[in-house]
DSSP file (Angstrom, degrees, kcal/mol; ACC not computed):
  #  RESIDUE AA STRUCTURE BP1 BP2  ACC     N-H-->O    O-->H-N    N-H-->O    O-->H-N    TCO  KAPPA ALPHA  PHI   PSI    X-CA   Y-CA   Z-CA
    1    1 A M              0   0    0      0, 0.0     2,-0.1     0, 0.0    98,-0.0   0.000 360.0 360.0 360.0 124.2  -15.2  -35.2   -1.0
    2    2 A P        -     0   0    0      0, 0.0     2,-0.7     0, 0.0     3,-0.1  -0.473 360.0-148.3 -68.4 140.4  -13.5  -36.2   -4.4
    3    3 A L    >   +     0   0    0      1,-0.2     3,-1.9    -2,-0.1    31,-0.0  -0.690  26.1 168.9-112.3  76.5   -9.8  -35.3   -4.4
    4    4 A N  T 3  S+     0   0    0     -2,-0.7    -1,-0.2     1,-0.3    30,-0.1   0.672  73.5  58.7 -62.5 -19.2   -9.4  -34.6   -8.1
    5    5 A F  T 3  S+     0   0    0     -3,-0.1    11,-3.2    28,-0.1     2,-0.4   0.390  97.4  74.5 -90.8   2.3   -5.9  -33.1   -7.5
    6    6 A L  E <   -A   15   0A   0     -3,-1.9     2,-0.5     9,-0.2     9,-0.2  -0.964  57.2-170.2-122.8 131.2   -4.6  -36.2   -6.0
    7    7 A S  E     -A   14   0A   0      7,-2.5     7,-2.5    -2,-0.4     2,-0.5  -0.974  12.5-154.8-115.5 119.9   -3.6  -39.5   -7.8
    8    8 A Q  E     +A   13   0A   0     -2,-0.5     5,-0.2     5,-0.2     2,-0.2  -0.845  17.0 175.9 -96.8 128.4   -2.9  -42.5   -5.6
    9    9 A H        -     0   0    0      3,-2.8     5,-0.0    -2,-0.5    -2,-0.0  -0.529  46.9 -84.3-116.0-177.5   -0.7  -45.2   -7.0
   10   10 A K  S    S+     0   0    0      1,-0.2    81,-0.1    -2,-0.2     3,-0.1   0.896 121.4   6.4 -59.3 -43.2    0.7  -48.4   -5.4
   11   11 A D  S    S+     0   0    0      1,-0.1     2,-0.3    80,-0.0    -1,-0.2   0.355 128.7  31.8-127.5   5.9    3.7  -46.9   -3.7
   12   12 A H        -     0   0    0     72,-0.2    -3,-2.8     2,-0.0     2,-0.4  -0.957  61.6-129.1-154.2 174.0    3.3  -43.0   -4.2
   13   13 A L  E     -AB   8  83A   0     70,-2.5    70,-2.4    -2,-0.3     2,-0.5  -0.935  13.4-146.2-122.8 148.5    0.9  -40.2   -4.5
   14   14 A L  E     -AB   7  82A   0     -7,-2.5    -7,-2.5    -2,-0.4     2,-0.5  -0.986  16.0-164.7-112.2 126.1    0.8  -37.5   -7.2
   15   15 A L  E     -AB   6  81A   0     66,-2.9    66,-2.6    -2,-0.5     2,-0.5  -0.958   6.7-151.8-116.7 117.4   -0.3  -34.1   -5.9
   16   16 A H  E     - B   0  80A   0    -11,-3.2    20,-2.7    -2,-0.5     2,-0.3  -0.809  22.1-171.3 -97.0 129.2   -1.3  -31.4   -8.5
   17   17 A L  E     -cB  36  79A   0     62,-3.2    62,-1.3    -2,-0.5     2,-0.4  -0.767  28.2-154.9-117.4 157.6   -0.8  -27.9   -7.2
   18   18 A Y  E     -cB  37  78A   0     18,-2.6    20,-2.7    -2,-0.3     2,-0.5  -0.976  28.2-158.7-128.5 117.3   -1.6  -24.3   -8.2
   19   19 A V  E     -c   38   0A   0     58,-2.0    20,-0.2    -2,-0.4    18,-0.1  -0.890  12.3-162.1-110.7 126.7    1.0  -22.1   -6.5
   20   20 A Q  E     -c   39   0A   0     18,-3.0    20,-2.3    -2,-0.5     3,-0.4  -0.907  18.6-153.9-107.0 109.5    0.6  -18.4   -5.8
   21   21 A P        +     0   0    0      0, 0.0    20,-0.2     0, 0.0    21,-0.1  -0.201  67.4  35.5 -80.3 171.7    3.9  -16.7   -5.1
   22   22 A R  S    S+     0   0    0     20,-2.6    19,-0.3     1,-0.1    20,-0.1   0.792  78.1 156.0  57.8  35.5    4.6  -13.6   -3.1
   23   23 A A        -     0   0    0     17,-2.7    -1,-0.1    -3,-0.4     3,-0.1  -0.345  55.9-112.9 -81.5 162.7    1.9  -14.3   -0.5
   24   24 A S  S    S-     0   0    0      1,-0.2     2,-0.3    -2,-0.1    17,-0.1   0.776  95.7  -1.5 -70.4 -23.6    2.0  -12.8    3.0
   25   25 A R  S    S-     0   0    0     15,-0.1     2,-0.4     2,-0.1    -1,-0.2  -0.978  84.1 -90.9-159.1 160.0    2.5  -16.2    4.4
   26   26 A N        +     0   0    0     -2,-0.3     2,-0.3    14,-0.1    14,-0.2  -0.589  59.8 151.2 -76.1 131.7    2.7  -19.8    3.4
   27   27 A K  E     -D   39   0A   0     12,-2.2    12,-3.2    -2,-0.4     2,-0.6  -0.984  49.2-129.8-158.8 141.3   -0.8  -21.5    3.4
   28   28 A I  E     +D   38   0A   0     -2,-0.3    10,-0.2    10,-0.2     3,-0.1  -0.889  32.9 179.1 -91.4 127.0   -2.8  -24.2    1.8
   29   29 A C  E     -     0   0A   0      8,-1.9     2,-0.3    -2,-0.6     9,-0.1   0.006  38.6 -93.6-123.5  31.9   -5.9  -22.3    0.9
   30   30 A G  E     -     0   0A   0      7,-0.4     7,-2.9     2,-0.0     2,-0.3  -0.746  66.5 -18.9 102.2-147.0   -8.3  -24.7   -0.8
   31   31 A L  E     -D   36   0A   0     -2,-0.3     2,-0.4     5,-0.2     5,-0.2  -0.801  33.2-168.9-113.5 150.1   -8.9  -25.6   -4.4
   32   32 A H  E >  S-D   35   0A   0      3,-3.3     3,-1.1    -2,-0.3     2,-0.3  -0.867  71.2 -59.0-134.9 103.5   -8.1  -23.9   -7.7
   33   33 A Q  T 3  S-     0   0    0     -2,-0.4   -28,-0.1     1,-0.2     4,-0.1  -0.482 122.5 -16.8  56.1-113.8   -9.9  -25.6  -10.6
   34   34 A S  T 3  S+     0   0    0     -2,-0.3     2,-0.3    -3,-0.1    -1,-0.2  -0.012 125.8  81.3-109.3  34.3   -8.5  -29.2  -10.4
   35   35 A A  E <  S- D   0  32A   0     -3,-1.1    -3,-3.3   -20,-0.1     2,-0.5  -0.935  82.3-110.4-133.5 153.4   -5.4  -28.3   -8.2
   36   36 A L  E     -cD  17  31A   0    -20,-2.7   -18,-2.6    -2,-0.3     2,-0.4  -0.735  39.9-130.5 -78.6 126.5   -4.7  -27.8   -4.5
   37   37 A K  E     -c   18   0A   0     -7,-2.9    -8,-1.9    -2,-0.5     2,-0.4  -0.707  27.4-176.8 -85.0 131.5   -4.0  -24.1   -4.1
   38   38 A V  E     -cD  19  28A   0    -20,-2.7   -18,-3.0    -2,-0.4     2,-0.4  -0.995  13.0-154.2-131.6 130.2   -0.8  -23.2   -2.1
   39   39 A R  E     -cD  20  27A   0    -12,-3.2   -12,-2.2    -2,-0.4     2,-0.4  -0.881  16.7-172.4-102.9 138.9    0.3  -19.6   -1.3
   40   40 A L        -     0   0    0    -20,-2.3   -17,-2.7    -2,-0.4   -14,-0.1  -0.984  29.2-140.8-133.5 139.6    4.0  -19.2   -0.7
   41   41 A K  S    S+     0   0    0     -2,-0.4    -1,-0.1   -19,-0.3     8,-0.1   0.798  76.0  99.6 -67.9 -27.1    6.0  -16.1    0.5
   42   42 A A  S    S-     0   0    0      7,-0.1   -20,-2.6   -20,-0.1   -19,-0.2  -0.190  79.1-113.8 -60.8 146.8    8.8  -16.8   -2.0
   43   43 A P        -     0   0    0      0, 0.0     3,-0.4     0, 0.0     6,-0.2  -0.494  38.8 -98.5 -75.1 152.1    8.9  -14.8   -5.3
   44   44 A P  S    S+     0   0    0      0, 0.0     3,-0.1     0, 0.0    31,-0.1  -0.165  98.6  38.4 -66.6 165.8    8.4  -16.7   -8.5
   45   45 A G  S    S+     0   0    0      1,-0.2     2,-0.4    29,-0.1    30,-0.1   0.769  87.7 114.0  73.8  25.2   11.1  -17.9  -10.8
   46   46 A D    >>  -     0   0    0     -3,-0.4     3,-1.7     1,-0.1     4,-1.0  -0.995  65.6-139.4-135.5 130.8   13.5  -19.0   -8.1
   47   47 A R  H 3> S+     0   0    0     -2,-0.4     4,-1.9     1,-0.3     5,-0.2   0.797 105.8  64.8 -58.8 -26.3   14.6  -22.5   -7.2
   48   48 A A  H 3> S+     0   0    0      1,-0.2     4,-2.8     2,-0.2    -1,-0.3   0.807  96.6  58.2 -66.3 -28.2   14.3  -21.5   -3.6
   49   49 A A  H <> S+     0   0    0     -3,-1.7     4,-2.1    -6,-0.2    -1,-0.2   0.890 106.0  46.7 -65.8 -39.7   10.5  -21.2   -4.2
   50   50 A N  H  X S+     0   0    0     -4,-1.0     4,-1.8     2,-0.2    -2,-0.2   0.828 113.7  49.1 -71.3 -34.1   10.2  -24.7   -5.4
   51   51 A K  H  X S+     0   0    0     -4,-1.9     4,-2.4     2,-0.2     5,-0.2   0.918 111.2  49.8 -66.8 -44.0   12.3  -25.8   -2.3
   52   52 A M  H  X S+     0   0    0     -4,-2.8     4,-3.2     1,-0.2     5,-0.3   0.930 107.6  54.9 -63.8 -39.6   10.1  -23.8    0.0
   53   53 A C  H  X S+     0   0    0     -4,-2.1     4,-2.7     1,-0.2    -1,-0.2   0.940 111.0  44.5 -54.8 -49.2    7.0  -25.4   -1.6
   54   54 A L  H  X S+     0   0    0     -4,-1.8     4,-2.3     2,-0.2    -1,-0.2   0.885 115.0  46.8 -66.6 -41.8    8.3  -28.9   -0.9
   55   55 A I  H  X S+     0   0    0     -4,-2.4     4,-2.5     2,-0.2     5,-0.2   0.948 113.7  49.3 -64.1 -47.9    9.4  -28.1    2.7
   56   56 A F  H  X S+     0   0    0     -4,-3.2     4,-2.0    -5,-0.2    -2,-0.2   0.908 113.0  46.2 -62.9 -41.8    6.1  -26.3    3.5
   57   57 A L  H  X S+     0   0    0     -4,-2.7     4,-1.7    -5,-0.3    -1,-0.2   0.914 111.6  52.5 -66.1 -39.4    4.1  -29.3    2.0
   58   58 A A  H  <>S+     0   0    0     -4,-2.3     5,-2.6     1,-0.2     4,-0.3   0.890 111.3  46.6 -61.6 -40.8    6.2  -31.9    4.0
   59   59 A K  H ><5S+     0   0    0     -4,-2.5     3,-0.5     1,-0.2    -1,-0.2   0.858 112.1  50.3 -71.2 -34.2    5.6  -30.0    7.2
   60   60 A S  H 3<5S+     0   0    0     -4,-2.0    -2,-0.2    -5,-0.2    -1,-0.2   0.789 116.7  40.3 -67.8 -28.4    1.9  -29.7    6.5
   61   61 A L  T 3<5S-     0   0    0     -4,-1.7    -1,-0.2    -5,-0.1    -2,-0.2   0.299 109.2-119.9-106.3   6.9    1.5  -33.3    5.8
   62   62 A N  T < 5S+     0   0    0     -3,-0.5     2,-0.3    -4,-0.3    -3,-0.2   0.872  70.7 125.1  56.6  40.0    3.8  -34.6    8.5
   63   63 A V      < -     0   0    0     -5,-2.6    -1,-0.2    -6,-0.2    -2,-0.1  -0.833  68.1 -93.3-122.7 166.1    6.2  -36.3    6.1
   64   64 A S    >   -     0   0    0     -2,-0.3     3,-2.3     1,-0.1     4,-0.2  -0.582  27.1-130.9 -74.5 136.3    9.9  -36.1    5.5
   65   65 A P  G >  S+     0   0    0      0, 0.0     3,-1.8     0, 0.0    -1,-0.1   0.796 106.0  70.8 -58.8 -25.1   10.9  -33.6    2.8
   66   66 A N  G 3  S+     0   0    0      1,-0.3    -2,-0.0     3,-0.0     0, 0.0   0.660  90.1  58.8 -62.9 -14.2   13.0  -36.5    1.4
   67   67 A T  G <  S+     0   0    0     -3,-2.3    17,-2.7    16,-0.0     2,-0.3   0.438  95.5  82.8 -93.1   0.0    9.9  -38.3    0.3
   68   68 A M  E <   +E   83   0A   0     -3,-1.8     2,-0.3    15,-0.2    15,-0.2  -0.816  50.4 173.1-113.4 147.0    8.9  -35.5   -1.9
   69   69 A E  E     -E   82   0A   0     13,-2.1    13,-3.8    -2,-0.3     2,-0.8  -0.962  31.0-130.5-151.7 132.0    9.9  -34.6   -5.4
   70   70 A M  E     +E   81   0A   0     -2,-0.3    11,-0.2    11,-0.2     3,-0.1  -0.708  28.5 176.9 -81.0 110.3    8.7  -31.9   -7.9
   71   71 A V  E     +     0   0A   0      9,-2.2     2,-0.3    -2,-0.8    10,-0.2   0.641  61.5   5.6 -98.0 -13.6    8.1  -33.9  -11.1
   72   72 A S  E    S+E   80   0A   0      8,-1.4     8,-2.0     1,-0.1    -1,-0.2  -0.981 105.7  47.0-159.5 156.9    6.7  -31.2  -13.3
   73   73 A G    >   +     0   0    0     -2,-0.3     3,-1.6     6,-0.2    -1,-0.1   0.768  51.2 153.1  85.9  28.0    6.0  -27.4  -13.3
   74   74 A Q  T 3  S+     0   0    0      1,-0.3   -29,-0.1    -4,-0.1   -24,-0.1   0.849  85.1  28.9 -59.7 -33.0    9.4  -26.2  -11.9
   75   75 A S  T 3  S+     0   0    0      3,-0.1    -1,-0.3   -30,-0.1     2,-0.2   0.073 115.8  75.8-117.5  26.3    9.0  -22.9  -13.7
   76   76 A S  S <  S-     0   0    0     -3,-1.6   -31,-0.1     2,-0.1    -4,-0.0  -0.801  78.0-125.7-128.9 167.4    5.2  -22.8  -13.6
   77   77 A R  S    S+     0   0    0     -2,-0.2   -58,-2.0     1,-0.1     2,-0.8   0.790  99.7  73.2 -82.5 -28.5    2.4  -22.1  -11.1
   78   78 A A  E    S+B   18   0A   0    -60,-0.2     2,-0.3   -62,-0.0   -60,-0.2  -0.742  72.2 169.4 -85.8 115.9    0.8  -25.5  -12.0
   79   79 A K  E     -B   17   0A   0    -62,-1.3   -62,-3.2    -2,-0.8     2,-0.4  -0.879  30.0-146.4-124.6 157.6    3.1  -28.1  -10.4
   80   80 A T  E     -BE  16  72A   0     -8,-2.0    -9,-2.2    -2,-0.3    -8,-1.4  -0.997  15.1-165.5-124.8 129.1    3.0  -31.9   -9.7
   81   81 A V  E     -BE  15  70A   0    -66,-2.6   -66,-2.9    -2,-0.4     2,-0.4  -0.944   9.8-146.0-118.8 133.1    4.6  -33.2   -6.6
   82   82 A K  E     -BE  14  69A   0    -13,-3.8   -13,-2.1    -2,-0.4     2,-0.5  -0.841  10.4-162.5-101.4 134.1    5.4  -36.9   -6.1
   83   83 A I  E     +BE  13  68A   0    -70,-2.4   -70,-2.5    -2,-0.4   -15,-0.2  -0.983  12.1 174.8-113.5 120.6    5.1  -38.2   -2.5
   84   84 A T        -     0   0    0    -17,-2.7   -72,-0.2    -2,-0.5     4,-0.1  -0.821  13.1-163.6-130.6  92.9    6.8  -41.6   -1.9
   85   85 A P        -     0   0    0      0, 0.0     6,-0.1     0, 0.0     3,-0.1  -0.207  30.0-113.5 -72.7 167.1    6.7  -42.5    1.7
   86   86 A A  S    S+     0   0    0      1,-0.2     2,-0.5     2,-0.1     3,-0.0   0.862 106.5  40.9 -65.3 -35.7    9.0  -45.2    3.2
   87   87 A R  S >  S-     0   0    0      1,-0.1     3,-2.4     0, 0.0     4,-0.2  -0.963  75.4-144.8-121.1 126.0    6.1  -47.5    3.9
   88   88 A A  T >  S+     0   0    0     -2,-0.5     3,-1.4     1,-0.3     4,-0.4   0.751  99.3  68.0 -62.0 -21.6    3.2  -47.8    1.4
   89   89 A Q  T >> S+     0   0    0      1,-0.3     4,-0.6     2,-0.2     3,-0.6   0.725  87.7  68.9 -70.0 -20.5    0.7  -48.2    4.3
   90   90 A D  H <> S+     0   0    0     -3,-2.4     4,-1.7     1,-0.2    -1,-0.3   0.599  78.2  80.9 -75.9  -6.6    1.5  -44.5    5.1
   91   91 A L  H <> S+     0   0    0     -3,-1.4     4,-2.4    -4,-0.2     5,-0.2   0.929  88.6  52.4 -61.5 -45.7   -0.3  -43.4    1.9
   92   92 A A  H <> S+     0   0    0     -3,-0.6     4,-2.4    -4,-0.4    -1,-0.2   0.920 108.1  52.1 -55.4 -43.3   -3.7  -43.6    3.6
   93   93 A T  H  X S+     0   0    0     -4,-0.6     4,-1.9     1,-0.2    -1,-0.2   0.859 110.8  46.7 -56.0 -43.2   -2.4  -41.5    6.4
   94   94 A I  H  X S+     0   0    0     -4,-1.7     4,-2.3     2,-0.2    -1,-0.2   0.906 110.4  52.3 -67.9 -42.6   -1.2  -38.8    4.1
   95   95 A V  H  X S+     0   0    0     -4,-2.4     4,-2.8     1,-0.2    -2,-0.2   0.906 110.0  49.8 -59.9 -45.4   -4.4  -38.9    2.0
   96   96 A Q  H  X S+     0   0    0     -4,-2.4     4,-2.0    -5,-0.2    -1,-0.2   0.903 108.9  51.9 -64.6 -38.9   -6.4  -38.4    5.3
   97   97 A K  H  X S+     0   0    0     -4,-1.9     4,-2.1     2,-0.2    -2,-0.2   0.898 108.5  51.3 -62.4 -41.4   -4.2  -35.5    6.3
   98   98 A I  H  X S+     0   0    0     -4,-2.3     4,-2.5     1,-0.2     5,-0.2   0.954 109.3  50.1 -58.3 -49.5   -4.8  -33.8    2.9
   99   99 A R  H  X S+     0   0    0     -4,-2.8     4,-2.1     1,-0.2    -1,-0.2   0.906 110.5  50.8 -60.6 -36.7   -8.6  -34.2    3.4
  100  100 A T  H  X S+     0   0    0     -4,-2.0     4,-1.8     2,-0.2    -1,-0.2   0.870 109.9  49.1 -70.1 -34.2   -8.4  -32.6    6.8
  101  101 A L  H  X S+     0   0    0     -4,-2.1     4,-1.3     2,-0.2    -1,-0.2   0.909 111.3  49.8 -66.8 -41.8   -6.4  -29.7    5.4
  102  102 A I  H  X S+     0   0    0     -4,-2.5     4,-0.8     1,-0.2     3,-0.3   0.912 111.0  49.6 -63.6 -44.7   -8.9  -29.2    2.7
  103  103 A L  H >< S+     0   0    0     -4,-2.1     3,-0.7     1,-0.3    -1,-0.2   0.885 107.1  55.3 -63.7 -38.7  -11.8  -29.3    5.2
  104  104 A E  H 3< S+     0   0    0     -4,-1.8    -1,-0.3     1,-0.2    -2,-0.2   0.829 107.3  49.7 -68.3 -30.2  -10.0  -26.7    7.4
  105  105 A T  H 3<        0   0    0     -4,-1.3    -1,-0.2    -3,-0.3    -2,-0.2   0.636 360.0 360.0 -80.1 -13.0   -9.8  -24.3    4.5
  106  106 A S    <<        0   0    0     -4,-0.8    -1,-0.2    -3,-0.7    -2,-0.1   0.439 360.0 360.0 -78.9 360.0  -13.5  -24.6    3.6
């Protein structure tokens, strides 16, 4: 399965998201065009929503929230998150976890 919403680089990943605010629960729910769709309980337009997004993704991918940074889309539904694990060899593990999450939503 091609992961068009994911760009793998030497020491980091870029994850393109489409975030739906005010959901009943936090959930990764598949794809939306060329982005990973994430539903969040938080209302839009709040810094807390972006923080919740990063914490939820970190928990879902079993990585530290400190390894994640929102590099674009802070005030948009379309967001880009950079994941920089402490060890470059952990990138493959994170990509595999993303694949598993996508398959679970299908």
